[in-house]
C-alpha positions as CSV (number, residue, x, y, z in Angstrom):
1,M,0.0,0.0,0.0
2,S,2.8,2.4,0.9
3,I,4.5,1.9,-2.5
4,A,1.2,2.6,-4.3
5,L,0.7,5.8,-2.2
6,D,4.2,6.9,-2.9
7,K,3.7,6.4,-6.6
8,K,0.5,8.5,-6.6
9,Q,2.2,11.2,-4.6
10,K,5.0,11.4,-7.1
11,I,2.5,11.6,-10.0
12,K,0.7,14.5,-8.3
13,E,3.9,16.4,-7.7
14,S,5.0,15.8,-11.3
15,L,1.7,17.1,-12.6
16,K,1.8,20.2,-10.3
17,K,5.3,21.0,-11.6
18,T,4.2,20.6,-15.2
19,K,1.2,23.0,-14.7
20,E,3.5,25.6,-13.2
21,K,5.9,25.2,-16.1
22,R,3.2,25.5,-18.7
23,K,2.2,28.9,-17.4
24,N,5.3,30.4,-19.0
25,Q,5.0,28.3,-22.2
26,I,2.9,28.4,-25.4
27,P,1.9,25.3,-27.4
28,K,3.0,25.0,-31.0
29,V,2.2,22.3,-33.5
30,Y,4.9,21.2,-36.0
31,Q,3.9,19.3,-39.2
32,L,6.4,16.6,-40.2
33,K,6.0,14.6,-43.4
34,I,7.0,10.9,-43.4
35,S,9.4,10.3,-46.3
36,Y,7.5,7.6,-48.2
37,S,10.4,6.8,-50.6
38,N,12.5,5.8,-47.5
39,L,10.0,3.4,-46.2
40,N,10.4,-0.4,-46.7
41,N,7.5,-2.7,-47.7
42,Q,6.8,-3.7,-44.1
43,Q,6.5,-0.1,-43.0
44,K,4.2,0.8,-45.9
45,Q,1.9,-2.1,-45.2
46,W,1.8,-1.3,-41.5
47,L,0.8,2.3,-42.2
48,E,-2.0,1.2,-44.5
49,R,-3.1,-1.4,-42.0
50,V,-3.1,0.7,-38.9
51,F,-5.5,3.3,-40.3
52,L,-7.8,0.4,-41.5
53,E,-7.8,-1.1,-38.0
54,A,-8.5,2.3,-36.5
55,K,-11.6,2.6,-38.8
56,W,-12.8,-0.9,-37.7
57,L,-12.4,-0.1,-34.0
58,Y,-14.2,3.2,-34.3
59,N,-17.1,1.8,-36.2
60,Y,-17.3,-1.2,-33.9
61,T,-17.6,1.0,-30.9
62,V,-20.0,3.5,-32.5
63,A,-22.3,0.6,-33.4
64,D,-23.0,-0.1,-29.7
65,I,-21.7,2.7,-27.6
66,E,-23.5,1.8,-24.4
67,N,-21.9,-1.7,-24.2
68,R,-18.6,-1.1,-26.0
69,L,-17.3,2.3,-24.8
70,N,-15.3,1.0,-21.8
71,S,-11.8,-0.1,-20.8
72,K,-12.4,-3.7,-22.0
73,T,-12.5,-2.5,-25.7
74,E,-8.8,-1.3,-25.3
75,K,-7.7,-4.9,-24.8
76,L,-9.6,-6.4,-27.8
77,K,-7.6,-8.3,-30.3
78,Q,-10.4,-8.7,-32.8
79,V,-13.6,-6.9,-33.8
80,E,-16.7,-7.7,-35.8
81,I,-17.4,-5.5,-38.8
82,K,-20.2,-5.4,-41.3
83,T,-19.3,-6.2,-45.0
84,P,-21.5,-6.8,-48.1
85,Q,-21.0,-10.5,-47.5
86,G,-22.3,-10.2,-43.8
87,I,-20.6,-9.9,-40.4
88,E,-16.9,-10.8,-40.4
89,T,-14.3,-10.9,-37.7
90,R,-11.1,-8.9,-38.2
91,E,-7.8,-9.1,-36.2
92,L,-6.3,-6.0,-34.7
93,T,-2.5,-6.6,-35.1
94,C,-1.1,-3.1,-35.6
95,L,-3.1,-0.9,-33.1
96,S,-1.5,-0.7,-29.7
97,S,-3.5,-0.3,-26.5
98,Q,-2.5,3.4,-26.2
99,M,-3.7,4.0,-29.7
100,K,-7.0,2.3,-29.0
101,Q,-7.4,4.3,-25.8
102,G,-6.8,7.5,-27.8
103,I,-9.5,6.6,-30.3
104,L,-12.0,5.8,-27.5
105,D,-11.2,9.0,-25.7
106,R,-12.0,10.9,-28.9
107,I,-15.4,9.2,-29.1
108,K,-16.1,10.2,-25.5
109,K,-15.2,13.8,-26.3
110,N,-17.4,13.8,-29.4
111,L,-20.3,12.6,-27.3
112,F,-19.7,15.3,-24.7
113,D,-19.7,18.0,-27.4
114,L,-22.9,16.7,-28.8
115,S,-24.6,16.7,-25.3
116,K,-23.4,20.3,-24.7
117,A,-24.8,21.4,-28.1
118,K,-28.1,19.6,-27.3
119,Q,-28.3,21.5,-24.0
120,K,-28.1,24.8,-25.9
121,G,-31.1,23.8,-28.0
122,I,-29.2,22.8,-31.1
123,K,-30.5,19.8,-33.0
124,V,-27.9,17.1,-33.0
125,G,-27.9,13.5,-34.3
126,K,-25.9,10.4,-33.5
127,L,-22.3,9.7,-34.2
128,K,-22.0,8.3,-37.8
129,F,-19.8,5.5,-39.1
130,K,-16.6,6.5,-40.9
131,S,-15.7,5.2,-44.4
132,D,-12.1,6.4,-43.8
133,Y,-10.1,7.1,-40.6
134,R,-7.3,9.6,-41.0
135,N,-6.1,10.7,-37.5
136,I,-4.6,8.3,-34.9
137,P,-3.5,9.9,-31.6
138,L,0.0,9.1,-30.1
139,K,-0.5,10.1,-26.5
140,Q,2.7,9.4,-24.7
141,N,6.1,10.7,-25.7
142,G,8.7,8.0,-25.2
143,I,6.1,5.2,-25.4
144,T,3.8,5.5,-28.4
145,F,6.4,7.6,-30.2
146,K,10.0,8.8,-29.7
147,V,11.8,11.6,-31.5
148,L,15.3,10.8,-32.8
149,K,16.3,14.4,-33.8
150,D,20.0,13.5,-34.6
151,K,18.9,10.9,-37.1
152,N,15.9,12.8,-38.5
153,R,13.7,9.9,-37.6
154,I,10.7,9.1,-35.3
155,K,10.1,5.7,-33.7
156,I,6.4,4.7,-33.7
157,Q,5.0,2.0,-31.4
158,G,4.4,-1.1,-33.5
159,L,7.1,-0.5,-36.1
160,K,10.5,-2.2,-35.6
161,K,12.5,0.5,-37.4
162,P,12.0,4.3,-37.0
163,V,10.6,6.2,-40.0
164,R,12.5,9.1,-41.6
165,V,10.6,12.4,-41.4
166,L,11.1,15.8,-43.1
167,G,11.0,19.0,-41.0
168,L,12.6,18.0,-37.7
169,H,15.0,20.9,-38.0
170,Q,12.0,23.2,-37.1
171,L,12.0,22.0,-33.5
172,P,13.8,24.4,-31.1
173,D,16.4,22.9,-28.8
174,N,14.7,23.6,-25.5
175,C,11.1,22.6,-26.5
176,D,9.0,20.1,-24.5
177,I,7.4,17.5,-26.7
178,A,4.0,16.7,-25.3
179,K,2.1,14.5,-27.8
180,A,1.8,13.6,-31.4
181,E,-0.8,12.6,-34.0
182,L,-0.3,10.2,-37.0
183,I,-2.2,11.8,-40.0
184,K,-3.2,10.3,-43.3
185,K,-3.6,12.7,-46.2
186,P,-4.0,12.1,-50.0
187,D,-0.4,13.3,-50.6
188,G,1.1,11.1,-47.9
189,Y,1.5,10.4,-44.2
190,Y,2.3,13.1,-41.6
191,I,3.2,13.4,-37.9
192,Y,1.9,16.4,-36.0
193,L,4.1,17.1,-33.0
194,T,2.7,19.3,-30.2
195,C,5.5,21.1,-28.4
196,Y,5.6,23.7,-25.6
197,I,8.0,26.7,-26.1
198,D,9.0,29.5,-23.7
199,K,6.9,32.6,-24.3
200,Q,9.8,35.0,-24.1
201,N,11.9,33.2,-26.7
202,E,8.9,33.1,-29.1
203,K,8.2,36.8,-28.7
204,Q,11.8,37.8,-29.3
205,K,11.8,36.0,-32.7
206,Q,9.0,38.1,-34.2
207,E,9.6,41.7,-35.2
208,K,6.9,44.0,-33.7
209,I,5.3,47.0,-35.4
210,N,3.9,49.1,-32.5
211,K,0.9,50.5,-34.5
212,P,-2.7,49.5,-34.9
213,I,-3.9,48.5,-38.4
214,G,-7.4,48.5,-40.0
215,I,-8.4,45.9,-42.6
216,D,-11.0,46.2,-45.4
217,F,-12.0,42.9,-47.1
218,G,-13.1,43.0,-50.7
219,I,-13.5,41.2,-54.0
220,K,-11.1,43.1,-56.3
221,H,-8.5,43.4,-53.5
222,Q,-8.8,40.7,-50.9
223,L,-7.2,42.8,-48.1
224,T,-6.6,46.5,-48.0
225,L,-4.7,47.8,-45.0
226,S,-5.1,51.3,-43.5
227,N,-1.4,52.0,-44.3
228,G,-2.0,51.6,-48.0
229,I,-0.8,48.0,-48.5
230,K,-3.1,45.9,-50.7
231,I,-2.9,42.1,-50.7
232,N,-4.3,40.1,-53.7
233,Y,-4.4,36.4,-54.0
234,R,-6.5,33.8,-55.8
235,I,-6.1,30.0,-56.0
236,E,-8.4,28.6,-58.7
237,E,-9.2,25.0,-59.5
238,T,-6.5,23.5,-61.7
239,K,-7.1,22.2,-65.3
240,R,-6.0,18.7,-64.2
241,L,-8.7,18.7,-61.5
242,K,-11.5,19.5,-64.0
243,K,-10.2,16.8,-66.3
244,L,-10.2,14.2,-63.5
245,Q,-13.7,15.2,-62.4
246,N,-15.0,14.7,-66.0
247,K,-13.2,11.4,-66.1
248,L,-14.7,10.3,-62.8
249,S,-18.3,11.1,-64.0
250,R,-17.8,8.6,-66.9
251,Q,-16.5,5.7,-64.7
252,Q,-18.5,3.0,-63.0
253,K,-19.0,3.9,-59.3
254,G,-17.2,1.6,-56.9
255,S,-14.8,0.1,-59.5
256,K,-11.0,0.1,-59.0
257,N,-10.5,2.7,-61.7
258,Y,-13.1,4.9,-60.0
259,Q,-11.3,4.6,-56.7
260,K,-7.9,5.5,-58.3
261,T,-9.4,8.6,-60.0
262,K,-11.0,9.6,-56.8
263,Q,-7.6,9.4,-55.0
264,K,-6.1,11.6,-57.7
265,I,-8.8,14.2,-57.3
266,Q,-8.2,14.2,-53.5
267,R,-4.5,14.9,-54.1
268,Q,-5.4,17.9,-56.3
269,H,-7.8,19.2,-53.7
270,Q,-5.0,18.8,-51.1
271,K,-2.6,20.8,-53.3
272,I,-5.1,23.7,-53.6
273,Y,-5.8,23.6,-49.9
274,N,-2.0,23.7,-49.1
275,R,-1.5,26.8,-51.3
276,R,-4.5,28.6,-49.6
277,K,-3.3,27.6,-46.2
278,D,0.2,28.9,-46.8
279,I,-1.2,32.3,-47.9
280,K,-3.4,32.5,-44.8
281,N,-0.6,31.6,-42.5
282,K,1.6,34.3,-44.0
283,I,-1.2,36.9,-43.7
284,L,-1.6,35.9,-40.1
285,S,2.2,36.2,-39.5
286,L,2.2,39.7,-40.9
287,L,-0.8,41.0,-38.9
288,R,0.4,39.5,-35.6
289,R,3.2,42.1,-35.7
290,Y,0.8,44.9,-35.2
291,E,-0.4,46.2,-31.8
292,Y,-4.1,46.1,-32.7
293,V,-5.9,44.6,-35.7
294,L,-9.3,46.1,-36.5
295,I,-11.8,44.5,-39.0
296,Q,-15.4,45.0,-39.9
297,E,-17.9,42.1,-39.4
298,E,-18.8,41.2,-43.0
299,Q,-21.8,39.1,-44.2
300,I,-19.8,36.9,-46.5
301,K,-22.8,34.6,-47.2
302,N,-24.4,37.5,-49.1
303,W,-21.2,37.9,-51.2
304,H,-21.4,34.1,-51.9
305,S,-25.1,34.2,-53.0
306,G,-24.5,37.2,-55.3
307,L,-22.4,37.6,-58.4
308,F,-19.1,36.9,-56.6
309,G,-19.5,33.3,-55.4
310,K,-16.6,31.9,-57.4
311,Q,-14.2,34.7,-56.4
312,I,-15.0,34.1,-52.7
313,Q,-14.6,30.4,-53.2
314,N,-11.1,30.9,-54.7
315,T,-9.9,33.2,-51.9
316,G,-11.7,31.8,-48.8
317,I,-12.1,35.2,-47.1
318,G,-14.8,34.5,-44.7
319,G,-16.8,31.3,-45.2
320,Q,-15.9,27.7,-45.0
321,I,-13.6,26.3,-47.7
322,Y,-12.8,22.8,-48.8
323,D,-10.5,21.3,-46.3
324,L,-9.7,17.6,-45.9
325,S,-9.1,17.8,-42.2
326,D,-10.4,21.0,-40.8
327,Q,-13.4,23.1,-42.1
328,K,-12.4,26.3,-40.3
329,G,-9.8,27.7,-42.6
330,A,-11.1,31.1,-43.7
331,V,-9.2,34.3,-43.2
332,I,-11.7,36.1,-41.0
333,S,-12.4,33.1,-38.7
334,M,-8.6,32.4,-38.5
335,L,-7.9,36.0,-37.4
336,K,-10.6,35.8,-34.7
337,K,-9.1,32.6,-33.4
338,N,-5.4,33.5,-33.4
339,I,-5.1,37.3,-32.8
340,E,-5.8,38.3,-29.2
341,T,-5.9,42.1,-29.9
342,L,-8.5,41.8,-32.7
343,I,-11.3,44.4,-32.6
344,S,-14.4,44.0,-34.6
345,V,-16.5,46.9,-36.0
346,N,-20.3,46.5,-36.5
347,R,-21.1,45.5,-40.1
348,Y,-23.8,48.2,-40.3
349,E,-21.2,51.0,-39.9
350,A,-21.1,53.0,-43.2
351,T,-17.3,52.8,-43.5
352,T,-17.4,53.1,-47.4
353,K,-19.7,56.2,-47.5
354,I,-17.9,58.4,-44.9
355,C,-14.9,60.5,-45.7
356,S,-11.9,59.4,-43.6
357,R,-10.7,63.1,-43.2
358,C,-13.7,65.3,-42.6
359,E,-16.3,62.6,-41.8
360,N,-18.7,63.9,-44.5
361,R,-21.1,61.2,-45.6
362,K,-22.2,60.4,-49.1
363,E,-25.8,59.2,-49.6
364,K,-25.0,56.9,-52.5
365,I,-21.8,55.3,-53.8
366,K,-21.7,52.7,-56.7
367,L,-19.8,49.5,-56.5
368,S,-18.0,50.6,-59.7
369,D,-16.7,53.8,-58.1
370,R,-13.2,52.6,-57.0
371,T,-12.1,56.1,-56.0
372,Y,-13.7,58.1,-53.2
373,K,-14.0,61.9,-53.9
374,C,-15.2,64.1,-51.0
375,E,-17.2,67.2,-52.2
376,K,-16.6,68.9,-48.8
377,C,-12.8,68.7,-48.2
378,G,-11.6,67.7,-51.7
379,L,-10.0,64.4,-50.6
380,V,-9.4,61.9,-53.4
381,I,-8.5,58.5,-52.1
382,D,-8.8,54.8,-53.0
383,R,-12.2,53.5,-52.0
384,D,-11.0,50.5,-50.1
385,L,-8.2,52.5,-48.4
386,N,-10.8,55.0,-47.2
387,S,-12.9,52.2,-45.8
388,A,-9.9,50.7,-44.0
389,I,-9.0,54.0,-42.3
390,N,-12.6,54.4,-41.2
391,I,-12.6,50.9,-39.7
392,L,-9.4,51.9,-37.9
393,K,-11.0,55.1,-36.5
394,I,-14.3,53.5,-35.4
395,G,-12.6,50.5,-33.9
396,L,-10.2,52.5,-31.8
397,Q,-13.1,54.3,-30.2
398,K,-14.1,51.0,-28.7
399,V,-10.7,50.5,-27.0
400,E,-10.9,51.7,-23.4
401,E,-8.0,52.5,-21.0
402,T,-5.2,52.0,-23.5
403,T,-2.4,54.2,-24.7
404,I,-4.0,54.7,-28.1
405,K,-7.4,56.1,-27.0
406,N,-8.2,59.7,-28.0
407,L,-5.1,60.1,-30.2
408,P,-5.4,62.1,-33.5
409,T,-6.7,60.0,-36.5
410,D,-5.9,62.1,-39.5
411,C,-6.2,59.9,-42.6
412,G,-4.6,56.8,-41.3
413,D,-1.9,58.4,-39.1
414,V,-3.4,56.5,-36.2
415,C,-0.6,55.5,-33.9
416,S,0.4,53.9,-30.7
417,A,2.2,55.7,-27.9
418,N,5.6,54.5,-29.0
419,W,5.1,55.6,-32.7
420,R,3.7,59.0,-31.7
421,H,6.5,59.6,-29.2
422,E,9.1,58.9,-31.8
423,V,7.4,61.3,-34.3
424,E,7.0,64.1,-31.8
425,Q,10.7,64.0,-30.8
426,V,11.8,65.3,-34.1
427,K,11.3,68.8,-35.7
428,P,8.2,69.4,-37.9
429,V,10.4,69.4,-41.0
430,E,11.8,66.0,-40.2
431,R,8.4,64.6,-39.2
432,D,7.5,63.4,-42.7
433,I,10.9,61.6,-42.9
434,C,10.1,59.8,-39.7
435,K,6.7,58.8,-40.9
436,A,8.2,57.6,-44.2
437,K,10.7,55.4,-42.3
438,W,7.8,53.7,-40.4
439,R,5.9,53.2,-43.7
440,L,9.1,51.7,-45.3
441,K,9.4,49.3,-42.3
442,E,5.8,48.1,-42.8
443,E,6.3,47.7,-46.5
444,Q,9.5,45.7,-46.0
445,A,7.8,43.4,-43.4
446,A,4.9,42.8,-45.9
447,A,7.4,42.0,-48.8
448,R,9.5,39.8,-46.5
449,V,6.6,37.7,-45.2
450,L,4.3,37.5,-48.3
451,G,7.0,37.8,-51.1
452,S,8.0,34.1,-50.9
453,N,4.5,32.9,-52.2
454,P,4.1,33.2,-56.0
455,Y,0.3,33.3,-55.7
456,V,0.3,36.6,-53.7
457,R,0.6,40.0,-55.1
458,V,1.4,43.0,-52.8
459,S,0.8,46.5,-54.1
460,Y,1.0,49.9,-52.4
461,T,-1.3,53.0,-52.7
462,S,-0.9,56.5,-51.4
463,V,-2.4,57.0,-48.0
464,K,-3.9,60.3,-49.0
465,Q,-4.1,62.4,-52.1
466,E,-5.0,66.1,-52.4
467,A,-7.4,67.4,-55.1
468,P,-9.1,70.7,-55.9
469,N,-12.1,71.6,-53.8
470,F,-15.3,70.6,-55.6
471,S,-17.5,73.2,-53.9
């Protein structure tokens, strides 16, 4: 009894130390691709088999949750599955008990989420059977998996030899590896490593721009920033994808050729998704550098149902896009999830009709009018840029008890305390030079982050332009 109590006490102390340590750390997921060309036949067969067995175990448990969702299921060596020929018994030779436990824990979590949704009044159904299982949890570092960084390999429980992976160089030296997931995608197999990194080290890596930024989302220019930077990108369906879809429509459903073509289509969708995801990650990396990010709540569904459905589909600004593993990949939803200092402006605010300098309001402005001309103060400015500056102004009014409240907001020169202090330290003649330096810093950051992607075009427009008075 004393040995058991000592063991429990040690576990409690270890958990307490880990919790204290995690307070000064942030989680980060690293995506590592398994090098398929370096796998032997036994490893290839094992990877195919383990995902097949995971599907059998999941469907077996879901078929009778009340009697099968228990600790006894973790020890099962064989399960019964339904086939066109009837009920058959299949052996579980590749799945370890920890992997089985991870799959069962995931079913429990899904049931818990369904019950919570039901309590809120949302109509929910039952858990459905899966035709394909693509995510196997590896819970314990050192047992279900082991990272061999010096050899660029990872040892997975059930495989005799470790598998070679690409991307291990991304891992910092002092990171704590917590858990992993074995992922199956149309373009190969991956291992997602969850690591904990010190907050201070992570913050020092990223260059900060101590200014707030307003963003206007649009069709012609996907993102227009209040500093005059415009970001355009569009990833359309490839010609090969259209040919494969036409070929699939002529083939017999369920045949071997049908399945082969379907896999090729999935690979094409995966390529398109990877390109879009890379663009979104780069946009997020750029915007995280700013002190505050201000956006307007957009009704993207109305854009979809109008004349611009295909353009929105190809850019994935606000709604859900095709994603083989995660349906929440849109730009707006990603910003809301990942930027802590994000401020939203009500979508009914007339940011397009109001002059960003004198706040004069136009009654009507056509969609074809790409330049905003103010009849009162004579300002001529890009329509989207004018809207972005207005979003910045209105959004900053919502910020309370911060260093940027009640600061002057003259045509985009909205600044943080650090930026304003630096500008005010110089003479009025040198003030324009100081502002130009800050603008150059922002343009260089945008070019450095987004310039590596060939599908992104970054352009710059003047923050304000003077014109003769129309009155």
